[in-house]
Residue, then its C-alpha position, 0 to 999 in steps of 0.5 A: m499499500s502507498k504511503v499517505a503524503v501530508f502537507e500543511q499550509p498555515l494561513n496566519e502567523r500565529v499558526r505558523n509560529f505554532l507549527r515551527f515550534q512543534f517542529l523544533f521540539r519534535r526534532l529536539d526529541h529525536h536528537l536527545n533520545r540518542s547518545s552521540a555527541w553529534d546528536t547532542h550538538a544537533a539537540l542543543s542547535t535545536l535548543l537554540e533555534i527554540v530560544n531565537l523563536t521565542s525571543r522573536f514571538d511571545i508564544k506563551s501570550e499567543v497560545m494563551k489567547e488562542l486557547e481563549r478563543q477556541n474555548t469561547a468558540f466551543q461553547q456554542f456547541v455545548d448541549d448540541p446533540g451532534v456533538d460528544d458532550r464528554r469529548l467537548a467538556s474534556v477538551m474545554a476542561r484542558q484548555k481552561d487548565f492551560i490558561d490557568a497554568l500559563h497565567g501562573q507562569k512568569g516571565q519569558i518561557a525560555h529564561l533559563a537557556a537564554q540567560n545561561e552563560f555556557l549557552g550564551a557562549v554557544r549561541q554567539r559562536a554558532a552565529v559563524s559557521g564552523s566556530t563551535c569546533s574545539m579550537d574556538l570553544p574548548i569547553y563545548q568540546f568538553w562538554l559534549n564528551t561528558p556522560i550522555e545522562k549529564r548532557r540530557e539531564e542539562i538540556s532537559a533542565w533548560v527546556e522544562p520551563m517551555q513544557t507547559v507551553r508546549a503541551a498547550v500548542e500540541l492541544t491547540l494545533e490538535a483542535i484546529r487539525k480536527s476542526s473539519s473533515a477532508t473532502e476529495q478534490l481534484a487538481a486538474r493538470g496539477f492546479y487547484q484553487q479555492n476562494l476563501n470565506l472572509a466570514r470564517p477565516l481558515q486557520l490551516v490547509k491540509v493537503s493529503f495524497r497517495e505519495r509519489l516520489d516525484l510529486f509534492p504540493e506547493i500551497s500558496a494563500g491570498k487574502h481572497r483564495f488559495t491555490i495549490r499547484f503539484l510540482e514534479h521533481v526530477s532532480v535537485n539540479k533542475r527546478p520542479e515543474q507543475t505536473q500536467d497529470d490530474v492529481a486526486f487529493l484530500l483536502t481539509c480546510c481547518a478553522i475554529 
């Protein structure tokens, strides 16, 4: 059976940054579960990317706003006979718990990592290609050779203040992704276009299709419509071109 390829396109900056935050944490988990010095380096580099992201985008404030907005929107479905009351009540209760927890969390979520002198030195050197090598930053080379348990423990301590926000972002994105059902669509000669309903702004567009090794979608959105172009990839040395095949796919237009 062919695999299903899934591509997502956020339609506002808030969801875009939530997706980036989720992606970085999943990459961090992957490398942190491995024991080599190279994986620890990759994990730490990812952690520094998270610090940079949270310094530019107040993700704690934004996820609180989104949770409150979703919770208010879900109120209209309470006692709706077509809705699973227990599941809805569970989601709304979790949202309120996260809102309360985040209200009680003071300061920047990445403050431990951002204010750590060792990480600051690595972060500064990382801005120059190759400058985290042993001749430029011997303390970093020393740290990478300490026992893996110690490295994991220290990285986990830097990450810990972000875990509540991370879980809140996961819940928020899960609700958005499950807000709509997929519909069958056809991209004629690789092209599909749909007008947007300005009265109900979309937050996320998801495209799923039977995976082909030579095909991927390019999704773009404006104020009034979004378009999907399926492109054929032949080689990294050749620019992808729109396929001339009709492509059947599943489209999910997510909005709460």
